[in-house]
mmJSON file of the N, C-alpha and C atoms, coordinates in Angstrom:
{"data_MODEL":{"atom_site":{
"group_PDB":["ATOM","ATOM","ATOM","ATOM","ATOM","ATOM","ATOM","ATOM","ATOM","ATOM","ATOM","ATOM","ATOM","ATOM","ATOM","ATOM","ATOM","ATOM","ATOM","ATOM","ATOM","ATOM","ATOM","ATOM","ATOM","ATOM","ATOM","ATOM","ATOM","ATOM","ATOM","ATOM","ATOM","ATOM","ATOM","ATOM","ATOM","ATOM","ATOM","ATOM","ATOM","ATOM","ATOM","ATOM","ATOM","ATOM","ATOM","ATOM","ATOM","ATOM","ATOM","ATOM","ATOM","ATOM","ATOM","ATOM","ATOM","ATOM","ATOM","ATOM","ATOM","ATOM","ATOM","ATOM","ATOM","ATOM","ATOM","ATOM","ATOM","ATOM","ATOM","ATOM","ATOM","ATOM","ATOM","ATOM","ATOM","ATOM","ATOM","ATOM","ATOM","ATOM","ATOM","ATOM","ATOM","ATOM","ATOM","ATOM","ATOM","ATOM","ATOM","ATOM","ATOM","ATOM","ATOM","ATOM","ATOM","ATOM","ATOM","ATOM","ATOM","ATOM","ATOM","ATOM","ATOM","ATOM","ATOM","ATOM","ATOM","ATOM","ATOM","ATOM","ATOM","ATOM","ATOM","ATOM","ATOM","ATOM","ATOM","ATOM","ATOM","ATOM","ATOM","ATOM","ATOM","ATOM","ATOM","ATOM","ATOM","ATOM","ATOM","ATOM","ATOM","ATOM","ATOM","ATOM","ATOM","ATOM","ATOM","ATOM","ATOM","ATOM","ATOM","ATOM","ATOM","ATOM","ATOM","ATOM","ATOM","ATOM","ATOM","ATOM","ATOM","ATOM","ATOM","ATOM","ATOM","ATOM","ATOM","ATOM","ATOM","ATOM","ATOM","ATOM","ATOM","ATOM","ATOM","ATOM","ATOM","ATOM","ATOM","ATOM","ATOM","ATOM","ATOM","ATOM","ATOM","ATOM","ATOM","ATOM","ATOM","ATOM","ATOM","ATOM","ATOM","ATOM","ATOM","ATOM","ATOM","ATOM","ATOM","ATOM","ATOM","ATOM","ATOM","ATOM","ATOM","ATOM","ATOM","ATOM","ATOM","ATOM","ATOM","ATOM","ATOM","ATOM","ATOM","ATOM","ATOM","ATOM","ATOM","ATOM","ATOM","ATOM","ATOM","ATOM","ATOM","ATOM","ATOM","ATOM","ATOM","ATOM","ATOM","ATOM","ATOM","ATOM","ATOM","ATOM","ATOM","ATOM","ATOM","ATOM","ATOM","ATOM","ATOM","ATOM","ATOM"],
"id":[1,2,3,4,5,6,7,8,9,10,11,12,13,14,15,16,17,18,19,20,21,22,23,24,25,26,27,28,29,30,31,32,33,34,35,36,37,38,39,40,41,42,43,44,45,46,47,48,49,50,51,52,53,54,55,56,57,58,59,60,61,62,63,64,65,66,67,68,69,70,71,72,73,74,75,76,77,78,79,80,81,82,83,84,85,86,87,88,89,90,91,92,93,94,95,96,97,98,99,100,101,102,103,104,105,106,107,108,109,110,111,112,113,114,115,116,117,118,119,120,121,122,123,124,125,126,127,128,129,130,131,132,133,134,135,136,137,138,139,140,141,142,143,144,145,146,147,148,149,150,151,152,153,154,155,156,157,158,159,160,161,162,163,164,165,166,167,168,169,170,171,172,173,174,175,176,177,178,179,180,181,182,183,184,185,186,187,188,189,190,191,192,193,194,195,196,197,198,199,200,201,202,203,204,205,206,207,208,209,210,211,212,213,214,215,216,217,218,219,220,221,222,223,224,225,226,227,228,229,230,231,232,233,234,235,236,237],
"type_symbol":["N","C","C","N","C","C","N","C","C","N","C","C","N","C","C","N","C","C","N","C","C","N","C","C","N","C","C","N","C","C","N","C","C","N","C","C","N","C","C","N","C","C","N","C","C","N","C","C","N","C","C","N","C","C","N","C","C","N","C","C","N","C","C","N","C","C","N","C","C","N","C","C","N","C","C","N","C","C","N","C","C","N","C","C","N","C","C","N","C","C","N","C","C","N","C","C","N","C","C","N","C","C","N","C","C","N","C","C","N","C","C","N","C","C","N","C","C","N","C","C","N","C","C","N","C","C","N","C","C","N","C","C","N","C","C","N","C","C","N","C","C","N","C","C","N","C","C","N","C","C","N","C","C","N","C","C","N","C","C","N","C","C","N","C","C","N","C","C","N","C","C","N","C","C","N","C","C","N","C","C","N","C","C","N","C","C","N","C","C","N","C","C","N","C","C","N","C","C","N","C","C","N","C","C","N","C","C","N","C","C","N","C","C","N","C","C","N","C","C","N","C","C","N","C","C","N","C","C","N","C","C","N","C","C","N","C","C"],
"label_atom_id":["N","CA","C","N","CA","C","N","CA","C","N","CA","C","N","CA","C","N","CA","C","N","CA","C","N","CA","C","N","CA","C","N","CA","C","N","CA","C","N","CA","C","N","CA","C","N","CA","C","N","CA","C","N","CA","C","N","CA","C","N","CA","C","N","CA","C","N","CA","C","N","CA","C","N","CA","C","N","CA","C","N","CA","C","N","CA","C","N","CA","C","N","CA","C","N","CA","C","N","CA","C","N","CA","C","N","CA","C","N","CA","C","N","CA","C","N","CA","C","N","CA","C","N","CA","C","N","CA","C","N","CA","C","N","CA","C","N","CA","C","N","CA","C","N","CA","C","N","CA","C","N","CA","C","N","CA","C","N","CA","C","N","CA","C","N","CA","C","N","CA","C","N","CA","C","N","CA","C","N","CA","C","N","CA","C","N","CA","C","N","CA","C","N","CA","C","N","CA","C","N","CA","C","N","CA","C","N","CA","C","N","CA","C","N","CA","C","N","CA","C","N","CA","C","N","CA","C","N","CA","C","N","CA","C","N","CA","C","N","CA","C","N","CA","C","N","CA","C","N","CA","C","N","CA","C","N","CA","C","N","CA","C","N","CA","C","N","CA","C","N","CA","C","N","CA","C"],
"label_alt_id":[null,null,null,null,null,null,null,null,null,null,null,null,null,null,null,null,null,null,null,null,null,null,null,null,null,null,null,null,null,null,null,null,null,null,null,null,null,null,null,null,null,null,null,null,null,null,null,null,null,null,null,null,null,null,null,null,null,null,null,null,null,null,null,null,null,null,null,null,null,null,null,null,null,null,null,null,null,null,null,null,null,null,null,null,null,null,null,null,null,null,null,null,null,null,null,null,null,null,null,null,null,null,null,null,null,null,null,null,null,null,null,null,null,null,null,null,null,null,null,null,null,null,null,null,null,null,null,null,null,null,null,null,null,null,null,null,null,null,null,null,null,null,null,null,null,null,null,null,null,null,null,null,null,null,null,null,null,null,null,null,null,null,null,null,null,null,null,null,null,null,null,null,null,null,null,null,null,null,null,null,null,null,null,null,null,null,null,null,null,null,null,null,null,null,null,null,null,null,null,null,null,null,null,null,null,null,null,null,null,null,null,null,null,null,null,null,null,null,null,null,null,null,null,null,null,null,null,null,null,null,null,null,null,null,null,null,null],
"label_comp_id":["MET","MET","MET","ALA","ALA","ALA","LYS","LYS","LYS","ALA","ALA","ALA","GLY","GLY","GLY","LEU","LEU","LEU","GLY","GLY","GLY","ARG","ARG","ARG","LEU","LEU","LEU","ARG","ARG","ARG","TRP","TRP","TRP","MET","MET","MET","CYS","CYS","CYS","ARG","ARG","ARG","ARG","ARG","ARG","GLY","GLY","GLY","MET","MET","MET","LYS","LYS","LYS","GLU","GLU","GLU","LEU","LEU","LEU","ASP","ASP","ASP","VAL","VAL","VAL","LEU","LEU","LEU","LEU","LEU","LEU","GLU","GLU","GLU","ARG","ARG","ARG","TRP","TRP","TRP","LEU","LEU","LEU","GLU","GLU","GLU","ARG","ARG","ARG","HIS","HIS","HIS","GLY","GLY","GLY","PRO","PRO","PRO","THR","THR","THR","ALA","ALA","ALA","THR","THR","THR","ALA","ALA","ALA","GLU","GLU","GLU","ALA","ALA","ALA","LEU","LEU","LEU","ALA","ALA","ALA","ARG","ARG","ARG","PHE","PHE","PHE","GLU","GLU","GLU","ALA","ALA","ALA","LEU","LEU","LEU","LEU","LEU","LEU","GLN","GLN","GLN","TRP","TRP","TRP","GLN","GLN","GLN","ASP","ASP","ASP","PRO","PRO","PRO","GLU","GLU","GLU","LEU","LEU","LEU","VAL","VAL","VAL","ARG","ARG","ARG","TYR","TYR","TYR","LEU","LEU","LEU","ILE","ILE","ILE","ALA","ALA","ALA","GLY","GLY","GLY","GLU","GLU","GLU","VAL","VAL","VAL","HIS","HIS","HIS","SER","SER","SER","ASP","ASP","ASP","PRO","PRO","PRO","ASP","ASP","ASP","LEU","LEU","LEU","ALA","ALA","ALA","ALA","ALA","ALA","LEU","LEU","LEU","LEU","LEU","LEU","GLN","GLN","GLN","SER","SER","SER","ILE","ILE","ILE","ARG","ARG","ARG","GLY","GLY","GLY","VAL","VAL","VAL"],
"label_asym_id":["A","A","A","A","A","A","A","A","A","A","A","A","A","A","A","A","A","A","A","A","A","A","A","A","A","A","A","A","A","A","A","A","A","A","A","A","A","A","A","A","A","A","A","A","A","A","A","A","A","A","A","A","A","A","A","A","A","A","A","A","A","A","A","A","A","A","A","A","A","A","A","A","A","A","A","A","A","A","A","A","A","A","A","A","A","A","A","A","A","A","A","A","A","A","A","A","A","A","A","A","A","A","A","A","A","A","A","A","A","A","A","A","A","A","A","A","A","A","A","A","A","A","A","A","A","A","A","A","A","A","A","A","A","A","A","A","A","A","A","A","A","A","A","A","A","A","A","A","A","A","A","A","A","A","A","A","A","A","A","A","A","A","A","A","A","A","A","A","A","A","A","A","A","A","A","A","A","A","A","A","A","A","A","A","A","A","A","A","A","A","A","A","A","A","A","A","A","A","A","A","A","A","A","A","A","A","A","A","A","A","A","A","A","A","A","A","A","A","A","A","A","A","A","A","A","A","A","A","A","A","A","A","A","A","A","A","A"],
"label_entity_id":["1","1","1","1","1","1","1","1","1","1","1","1","1","1","1","1","1","1","1","1","1","1","1","1","1","1","1","1","1","1","1","1","1","1","1","1","1","1","1","1","1","1","1","1","1","1","1","1","1","1","1","1","1","1","1","1","1","1","1","1","1","1","1","1","1","1","1","1","1","1","1","1","1","1","1","1","1","1","1","1","1","1","1","1","1","1","1","1","1","1","1","1","1","1","1","1","1","1","1","1","1","1","1","1","1","1","1","1","1","1","1","1","1","1","1","1","1","1","1","1","1","1","1","1","1","1","1","1","1","1","1","1","1","1","1","1","1","1","1","1","1","1","1","1","1","1","1","1","1","1","1","1","1","1","1","1","1","1","1","1","1","1","1","1","1","1","1","1","1","1","1","1","1","1","1","1","1","1","1","1","1","1","1","1","1","1","1","1","1","1","1","1","1","1","1","1","1","1","1","1","1","1","1","1","1","1","1","1","1","1","1","1","1","1","1","1","1","1","1","1","1","1","1","1","1","1","1","1","1","1","1","1","1","1","1","1","1"],
"label_seq_id":[1,1,1,2,2,2,3,3,3,4,4,4,5,5,5,6,6,6,7,7,7,8,8,8,9,9,9,10,10,10,11,11,11,12,12,12,13,13,13,14,14,14,15,15,15,16,16,16,17,17,17,18,18,18,19,19,19,20,20,20,21,21,21,22,22,22,23,23,23,24,24,24,25,25,25,26,26,26,27,27,27,28,28,28,29,29,29,30,30,30,31,31,31,32,32,32,33,33,33,34,34,34,35,35,35,36,36,36,37,37,37,38,38,38,39,39,39,40,40,40,41,41,41,42,42,42,43,43,43,44,44,44,45,45,45,46,46,46,47,47,47,48,48,48,49,49,49,50,50,50,51,51,51,52,52,52,53,53,53,54,54,54,55,55,55,56,56,56,57,57,57,58,58,58,59,59,59,60,60,60,61,61,61,62,62,62,63,63,63,64,64,64,65,65,65,66,66,66,67,67,67,68,68,68,69,69,69,70,70,70,71,71,71,72,72,72,73,73,73,74,74,74,75,75,75,76,76,76,77,77,77,78,78,78,79,79,79],
"pdbx_PDB_ins_code":[null,null,null,null,null,null,null,null,null,null,null,null,null,null,null,null,null,null,null,null,null,null,null,null,null,null,null,null,null,null,null,null,null,null,null,null,null,null,null,null,null,null,null,null,null,null,null,null,null,null,null,null,null,null,null,null,null,null,null,null,null,null,null,null,null,null,null,null,null,null,null,null,null,null,null,null,null,null,null,null,null,null,null,null,null,null,null,null,null,null,null,null,null,null,null,null,null,null,null,null,null,null,null,null,null,null,null,null,null,null,null,null,null,null,null,null,null,null,null,null,null,null,null,null,null,null,null,null,null,null,null,null,null,null,null,null,null,null,null,null,null,null,null,null,null,null,null,null,null,null,null,null,null,null,null,null,null,null,null,null,null,null,null,null,null,null,null,null,null,null,null,null,null,null,null,null,null,null,null,null,null,null,null,null,null,null,null,null,null,null,null,null,null,null,null,null,null,null,null,null,null,null,null,null,null,null,null,null,null,null,null,null,null,null,null,null,null,null,null,null,null,null,null,null,null,null,null,null,null,null,null,null,null,null,null,null,null],
"Cartn_x":[27.235,25.828,25.35,24.516,23.981,22.984,22.775,21.853,20.479,20.012,18.708,18.702,19.813,19.914,19.871,20.543,20.532,19.14,18.448,17.071,16.155,16.358,15.557,15.84,17.112,17.478,16.901,16.921,16.353,14.858,14.17,12.748,12.555,13.452,13.35,13.622,14.307,14.608,13.371,12.31,11.072,10.409,10.313,9.813,8.548,8.148,6.99,7.345,8.6,9.053,9.978,9.671,10.492,11.956,12.147,13.515,14.36,13.742,14.448,14.689,13.674,13.848,15.07,15.176,16.249,17.621,17.743,19.016,19.403,18.489,18.777,19.069,18.239,18.448,19.74,20.047,21.303,22.52,22.503,23.647,23.751,22.635,22.659,23.155,22.732,23.143,24.663,25.163,26.579,27.487,27.052,27.963,27.586,26.327,25.858,26.651,26.937,27.653,29.043,29.682,31.062,31.202,30.101,30.15,30.462,31.102,31.381,30.08,30.102,28.945,28.563,29.569,29.329,28.621,29.073,28.444,27.001,26.769,25.411,24.499,25.053,24.273,23.911,24.852,24.584,23.537,23.617,22.629,21.251,21.214,19.922,19.345,20.151,19.658,19.102,19.782,19.326,17.974,17.715,16.438,15.272,15.582,14.548,14.054,14.8,14.421,13.138,12.421,11.224,11.639,10.774,11.058,11.459,10.773,11.183,12.651,13.083,14.445,15.428,15.085,15.93,15.995,14.864,14.839,15.771,15.729,16.586,18.046,18.491,19.915,20.246,19.331,19.653,19.247,18.19,17.728,18.12,17.846,18.158,19.646,20.38,21.832,22.353,21.496,21.954,23.031,24.047,25.145,24.831,24.912,24.648,25.836,25.571,26.616,27.52,27.028,27.851,28.684,30.014,30.869,30.658,30.428,30.193,28.895,27.853,26.585,26.679,27.392,27.566,28.267,29.275,29.984,29.061,28.26,27.319,26.266,25.76,24.741,25.313,26.557,27.199,27.402,27.764,27.94,26.633,25.532,24.227,23.832,24.112,23.773,24.665,25.778,26.663,27.619,27.83,28.72,30.138],
"Cartn_y":[-47.044,-46.643,-46.426,-45.423,-45.13,-46.219,-46.293,-47.303,-47.172,-45.949,-45.783,-46.433,-46.306,-46.958,-48.476,-49.013,-50.463,-50.94,-50.122,-50.455,-50.504,-49.562,-49.557,-50.814,-51.164,-52.384,-53.624,-53.639,-54.775,-54.915,-53.775,-53.815,-54.355,-53.952,-54.39,-55.913,-56.487,-57.953,-58.783,-58.175,-58.911,-59.224,-60.5,-60.947,-61.796,-62.434,-63.291,-64.716,-64.993,-66.354,-66.249,-67.037,-67.039,-67.406,-68.312,-68.747,-67.54,-66.702,-65.521,-64.541,-64.343,-63.455,-63.85,-65.125,-65.6,-65.376,-65.725,-65.538,-64.069,-63.229,-61.786,-61.114,-61.368,-60.729,-61.205,-62.487,-63.026,-62.321,-62.155,-61.5,-60.058,-59.346,-57.961,-57.837,-58.741,-58.717,-58.935,-59.896,-60.246,-59.264,-58.777,-58.002,-56.508,-56.192,-54.828,-53.765,-53.938,-52.892,-52.593,-53.557,-53.356,-53.327,-53.514,-53.569,-52.166,-52.181,-50.928,-50.341,-49.058,-48.404,-49.08,-49.519,-50.182,-51.526,-52.302,-53.596,-53.398,-52.404,-52.137,-51.669,-50.887,-50.441,-51.624,-52.543,-53.766,-54.623,-54.732,-55.493,-54.818,-53.511,-52.801,-53.001,-52.977,-53.235,-54.661,-55.607,-56.985,-57.107,-56.285,-56.353,-55.823,-55.206,-54.761,-55.875,-56.975,-58.085,-58.726,-59.384,-60.136,-61.427,-61.953,-63.175,-64.346,-64.606,-65.767,-65.663,-64.454,-64.281,-64.521,-64.026,-64.274,-65.764,-66.431,-67.884,-68.621,-68.211,-68.841,-68.799,-67.69,-67.548,-67.943,-67.683,-67.914,-69.297,-69.858,-71.153,-72.25,-72.006,-73.031,-73.062,-71.994,-71.994,-71.701,-71.123,-70.719,-69.64,-69.669,-68.711,-67.543,-66.343,-65.134,-64.859,-64.289,-64.03,-62.858,-61.953,-60.811,-61.302,-61.238,-61.776,-61.093,-59.78,-59.087,-59.549,-59.666,-60.148,-61.599,-62.408,-63.809,-63.955,-63.132,-63.182,-62.776,-61.734,-61.319,-62.412,-62.982,-64.036,-65.248,-65.59,-66.709,-66.376,-65.143,-64.695,-64.759,-64.35,-64.391,-65.862,-66.715,-68.145,-68.814,-68.185,-68.73,-69.763,-69.661,-70.592,-70.052],
"Cartn_z":[268.92,268.842,270.284,270.459,271.771,272.182,273.507,274.034,273.399,273.103,272.447,271.086,270.353,269.034,269.118,270.157,270.335,270.751,271.536,271.933,270.727,269.789,268.576,267.744,267.635,266.897,267.596,268.927,269.65,269.33,269.269,268.906,267.469,266.583,265.191,265.061,266.047,266.031,266.251,266.722,266.99,265.652,265.356,264.063,264.243,263.162,263.233,263.629,263.748,264.122,265.343,266.342,267.563,267.282,266.364,265.985,265.502,264.684,264.197,265.33,266.202,267.342,268.155,268.449,269.294,268.638,267.388,266.682,266.586,266.208,266.013,267.343,268.327,269.64,270.293,270.133,270.716,270.099,268.778,268.122,268.621,268.673,269.104,270.542,271.398,272.831,272.953,272.175,272.245,271.531,270.373,269.534,269.395,269.651,269.474,270.199,271.492,272.229,271.725,271.106,270.64,269.114,268.407,266.941,266.387,265.232,264.543,263.988,263.66,263.096,261.771,261.014,259.739,259.961,260.947,261.229,261.713,262.513,263.0,261.857,260.958,259.804,258.927,258.741,257.952,258.639,259.981,260.753,260.632,260.722,260.595,259.229,258.2,256.822,256.707,257.348,257.338,258.003,259.019,259.724,258.862,257.754,256.794,255.907,255.881,255.032,255.519,254.649,255.007,255.686,256.55,257.3,256.408,255.277,254.45,253.978,253.691,253.238,254.393,255.585,256.748,257.07,256.951,257.207,256.264,254.999,253.973,254.381,254.925,255.265,256.697,257.62,259.045,259.518,258.991,259.458,258.476,257.188,256.188,255.866,256.199,256.036,254.639,253.798,252.46,252.629,251.778,251.841,250.915,251.446,250.665,249.741,248.559,247.579,247.98,248.791,249.265,250.459,250.354,251.42,252.784,252.774,254.073,254.718,253.917,254.428,254.848,254.057,254.41,255.755,256.007,257.305,258.45,258.239,259.276,259.535,258.471,258.627,259.363,259.074,259.77,261.242,261.515,262.89,263.661,263.023,263.657,263.905,262.968,263.151,264.195,264.524,265.522,264.947,263.624,262.932,262.976],
"occupancy":[1.0,1.0,1.0,1.0,1.0,1.0,1.0,1.0,1.0,1.0,1.0,1.0,1.0,1.0,1.0,1.0,1.0,1.0,1.0,1.0,1.0,1.0,1.0,1.0,1.0,1.0,1.0,1.0,1.0,1.0,1.0,1.0,1.0,1.0,1.0,1.0,1.0,1.0,1.0,1.0,1.0,1.0,1.0,1.0,1.0,1.0,1.0,1.0,1.0,1.0,1.0,1.0,1.0,1.0,1.0,1.0,1.0,1.0,1.0,1.0,1.0,1.0,1.0,1.0,1.0,1.0,1.0,1.0,1.0,1.0,1.0,1.0,1.0,1.0,1.0,1.0,1.0,1.0,1.0,1.0,1.0,1.0,1.0,1.0,1.0,1.0,1.0,1.0,1.0,1.0,1.0,1.0,1.0,1.0,1.0,1.0,1.0,1.0,1.0,1.0,1.0,1.0,1.0,1.0,1.0,1.0,1.0,1.0,1.0,1.0,1.0,1.0,1.0,1.0,1.0,1.0,1.0,1.0,1.0,1.0,1.0,1.0,1.0,1.0,1.0,1.0,1.0,1.0,1.0,1.0,1.0,1.0,1.0,1.0,1.0,1.0,1.0,1.0,1.0,1.0,1.0,1.0,1.0,1.0,1.0,1.0,1.0,1.0,1.0,1.0,1.0,1.0,1.0,1.0,1.0,1.0,1.0,1.0,1.0,1.0,1.0,1.0,1.0,1.0,1.0,1.0,1.0,1.0,1.0,1.0,1.0,1.0,1.0,1.0,1.0,1.0,1.0,1.0,1.0,1.0,1.0,1.0,1.0,1.0,1.0,1.0,1.0,1.0,1.0,1.0,1.0,1.0,1.0,1.0,1.0,1.0,1.0,1.0,1.0,1.0,1.0,1.0,1.0,1.0,1.0,1.0,1.0,1.0,1.0,1.0,1.0,1.0,1.0,1.0,1.0,1.0,1.0,1.0,1.0,1.0,1.0,1.0,1.0,1.0,1.0,1.0,1.0,1.0,1.0,1.0,1.0,1.0,1.0,1.0,1.0,1.0,1.0],
"B_iso_or_equiv":[0.0,0.0,0.0,0.0,0.0,0.0,0.0,0.0,0.0,0.0,0.0,0.0,0.0,0.0,0.0,0.0,0.0,0.0,0.0,0.0,0.0,0.0,0.0,0.0,0.0,0.0,0.0,0.0,0.0,0.0,0.0,0.0,0.0,0.0,0.0,0.0,0.0,0.0,0.0,0.0,0.0,0.0,0.0,0.0,0.0,0.0,0.0,0.0,0.0,0.0,0.0,0.0,0.0,0.0,0.0,0.0,0.0,0.0,0.0,0.0,0.0,0.0,0.0,0.0,0.0,0.0,0.0,0.0,0.0,0.0,0.0,0.0,0.0,0.0,0.0,0.0,0.0,0.0,0.0,0.0,0.0,0.0,0.0,0.0,0.0,0.0,0.0,0.0,0.0,0.0,0.0,0.0,0.0,0.0,0.0,0.0,0.0,0.0,0.0,0.0,0.0,0.0,0.0,0.0,0.0,0.0,0.0,0.0,0.0,0.0,0.0,0.0,0.0,0.0,0.0,0.0,0.0,0.0,0.0,0.0,0.0,0.0,0.0,0.0,0.0,0.0,0.0,0.0,0.0,0.0,0.0,0.0,0.0,0.0,0.0,0.0,0.0,0.0,0.0,0.0,0.0,0.0,0.0,0.0,0.0,0.0,0.0,0.0,0.0,0.0,0.0,0.0,0.0,0.0,0.0,0.0,0.0,0.0,0.0,0.0,0.0,0.0,0.0,0.0,0.0,0.0,0.0,0.0,0.0,0.0,0.0,0.0,0.0,0.0,0.0,0.0,0.0,0.0,0.0,0.0,0.0,0.0,0.0,0.0,0.0,0.0,0.0,0.0,0.0,0.0,0.0,0.0,0.0,0.0,0.0,0.0,0.0,0.0,0.0,0.0,0.0,0.0,0.0,0.0,0.0,0.0,0.0,0.0,0.0,0.0,0.0,0.0,0.0,0.0,0.0,0.0,0.0,0.0,0.0,0.0,0.0,0.0,0.0,0.0,0.0,0.0,0.0,0.0,0.0,0.0,0.0,0.0,0.0,0.0,0.0,0.0,0.0],
"pdbx_formal_charge":[null,null,null,null,null,null,null,null,null,null,null,null,null,null,null,null,null,null,null,null,null,null,null,null,null,null,null,null,null,null,null,null,null,null,null,null,null,null,null,null,null,null,null,null,null,null,null,null,null,null,null,null,null,null,null,null,null,null,null,null,null,null,null,null,null,null,null,null,null,null,null,null,null,null,null,null,null,null,null,null,null,null,null,null,null,null,null,null,null,null,null,null,null,null,null,null,null,null,null,null,null,null,null,null,null,null,null,null,null,null,null,null,null,null,null,null,null,null,null,null,null,null,null,null,null,null,null,null,null,null,null,null,null,null,null,null,null,null,null,null,null,null,null,null,null,null,null,null,null,null,null,null,null,null,null,null,null,null,null,null,null,null,null,null,null,null,null,null,null,null,null,null,null,null,null,null,null,null,null,null,null,null,null,null,null,null,null,null,null,null,null,null,null,null,null,null,null,null,null,null,null,null,null,null,null,null,null,null,null,null,null,null,null,null,null,null,null,null,null,null,null,null,null,null,null,null,null,null,null,null,null,null,null,null,null,null,null],
"auth_seq_id":[1,1,1,2,2,2,3,3,3,4,4,4,5,5,5,6,6,6,7,7,7,8,8,8,9,9,9,10,10,10,11,11,11,12,12,12,13,13,13,14,14,14,15,15,15,16,16,16,17,17,17,18,18,18,19,19,19,20,20,20,21,21,21,22,22,22,23,23,23,24,24,24,25,25,25,26,26,26,27,27,27,28,28,28,29,29,29,30,30,30,31,31,31,32,32,32,33,33,33,34,34,34,35,35,35,36,36,36,37,37,37,38,38,38,39,39,39,40,40,40,41,41,41,42,42,42,43,43,43,44,44,44,45,45,45,46,46,46,47,47,47,48,48,48,49,49,49,50,50,50,51,51,51,52,52,52,53,53,53,54,54,54,55,55,55,56,56,56,57,57,57,58,58,58,59,59,59,60,60,60,61,61,61,62,62,62,63,63,63,64,64,64,65,65,65,66,66,66,67,67,67,68,68,68,69,69,69,70,70,70,71,71,71,72,72,72,73,73,73,74,74,74,75,75,75,76,76,76,77,77,77,78,78,78,79,79,79],
"auth_comp_id":["MET","MET","MET","ALA","ALA","ALA","LYS","LYS","LYS","ALA","ALA","ALA","GLY","GLY","GLY","LEU","LEU","LEU","GLY","GLY","GLY","ARG","ARG","ARG","LEU","LEU","LEU","ARG","ARG","ARG","TRP","TRP","TRP","MET","MET","MET","CYS","CYS","CYS","ARG","ARG","ARG","ARG","ARG","ARG","GLY","GLY","GLY","MET","MET","MET","LYS","LYS","LYS","GLU","GLU","GLU","LEU","LEU","LEU","ASP","ASP","ASP","VAL","VAL","VAL","LEU","LEU","LEU","LEU","LEU","LEU","GLU","GLU","GLU","ARG","ARG","ARG","TRP","TRP","TRP","LEU","LEU","LEU","GLU","GLU","GLU","ARG","ARG","ARG","HIS","HIS","HIS","GLY","GLY","GLY","PRO","PRO","PRO","THR","THR","THR","ALA","ALA","ALA","THR","THR","THR","ALA","ALA","ALA","GLU","GLU","GLU","ALA","ALA","ALA","LEU","LEU","LEU","ALA","ALA","ALA","ARG","ARG","ARG","PHE","PHE","PHE","GLU","GLU","GLU","ALA","ALA","ALA","LEU","LEU","LEU","LEU","LEU","LEU","GLN","GLN","GLN","TRP","TRP","TRP","GLN","GLN","GLN","ASP","ASP","ASP","PRO","PRO","PRO","GLU","GLU","GLU","LEU","LEU","LEU","VAL","VAL","VAL","ARG","ARG","ARG","TYR","TYR","TYR","LEU","LEU","LEU","ILE","ILE","ILE","ALA","ALA","ALA","GLY","GLY","GLY","GLU","GLU","GLU","VAL","VAL","VAL","HIS","HIS","HIS","SER","SER","SER","ASP","ASP","ASP","PRO","PRO","PRO","ASP","ASP","ASP","LEU","LEU","LEU","ALA","ALA","ALA","ALA","ALA","ALA","LEU","LEU","LEU","LEU","LEU","LEU","GLN","GLN","GLN","SER","SER","SER","ILE","ILE","ILE","ARG","ARG","ARG","GLY","GLY","GLY","VAL","VAL","VAL"],
"auth_asym_id":["A","A","A","A","A","A","A","A","A","A","A","A","A","A","A","A","A","A","A","A","A","A","A","A","A","A","A","A","A","A","A","A","A","A","A","A","A","A","A","A","A","A","A","A","A","A","A","A","A","A","A","A","A","A","A","A","A","A","A","A","A","A","A","A","A","A","A","A","A","A","A","A","A","A","A","A","A","A","A","A","A","A","A","A","A","A","A","A","A","A","A","A","A","A","A","A","A","A","A","A","A","A","A","A","A","A","A","A","A","A","A","A","A","A","A","A","A","A","A","A","A","A","A","A","A","A","A","A","A","A","A","A","A","A","A","A","A","A","A","A","A","A","A","A","A","A","A","A","A","A","A","A","A","A","A","A","A","A","A","A","A","A","A","A","A","A","A","A","A","A","A","A","A","A","A","A","A","A","A","A","A","A","A","A","A","A","A","A","A","A","A","A","A","A","A","A","A","A","A","A","A","A","A","A","A","A","A","A","A","A","A","A","A","A","A","A","A","A","A","A","A","A","A","A","A","A","A","A","A","A","A","A","A","A","A","A","A"],
"auth_atom_id":["N","CA","C","N","CA","C","N","CA","C","N","CA","C","N","CA","C","N","CA","C","N","CA","C","N","CA","C","N","CA","C","N","CA","C","N","CA","C","N","CA","C","N","CA","C","N","CA","C","N","CA","C","N","CA","C","N","CA","C","N","CA","C","N","CA","C","N","CA","C","N","CA","C","N","CA","C","N","CA","C","N","CA","C","N","CA","C","N","CA","C","N","CA","C","N","CA","C","N","CA","C","N","CA","C","N","CA","C","N","CA","C","N","CA","C","N","CA","C","N","CA","C","N","CA","C","N","CA","C","N","CA","C","N","CA","C","N","CA","C","N","CA","C","N","CA","C","N","CA","C","N","CA","C","N","CA","C","N","CA","C","N","CA","C","N","CA","C","N","CA","C","N","CA","C","N","CA","C","N","CA","C","N","CA","C","N","CA","C","N","CA","C","N","CA","C","N","CA","C","N","CA","C","N","CA","C","N","CA","C","N","CA","C","N","CA","C","N","CA","C","N","CA","C","N","CA","C","N","CA","C","N","CA","C","N","CA","C","N","CA","C","N","CA","C","N","CA","C","N","CA","C","N","CA","C","N","CA","C","N","CA","C","N","CA","C","N","CA","C","N","CA","C","N","CA","C"],
"pdbx_PDB_model_num":[1,1,1,1,1,1,1,1,1,1,1,1,1,1,1,1,1,1,1,1,1,1,1,1,1,1,1,1,1,1,1,1,1,1,1,1,1,1,1,1,1,1,1,1,1,1,1,1,1,1,1,1,1,1,1,1,1,1,1,1,1,1,1,1,1,1,1,1,1,1,1,1,1,1,1,1,1,1,1,1,1,1,1,1,1,1,1,1,1,1,1,1,1,1,1,1,1,1,1,1,1,1,1,1,1,1,1,1,1,1,1,1,1,1,1,1,1,1,1,1,1,1,1,1,1,1,1,1,1,1,1,1,1,1,1,1,1,1,1,1,1,1,1,1,1,1,1,1,1,1,1,1,1,1,1,1,1,1,1,1,1,1,1,1,1,1,1,1,1,1,1,1,1,1,1,1,1,1,1,1,1,1,1,1,1,1,1,1,1,1,1,1,1,1,1,1,1,1,1,1,1,1,1,1,1,1,1,1,1,1,1,1,1,1,1,1,1,1,1,1,1,1,1,1,1,1,1,1,1,1,1,1,1,1,1,1,1]
}}}
């Protein structure tokens, strides 16, 4: 993904909770430049979720039923 695309994703990482901002921005910084187009598309789709749903999976640690999303969520959490 071009730098402009990563910048747009970085902007989308800004949420209503600082904890979510930190987790999402950290993952994008670490993995965004080398992530596959599929992984970035999955991350972008995740950024469309509402904050309570993100909190459920990223802060509370609930495991998502979709294995691909569960792996991404674990990666974002740093697990």
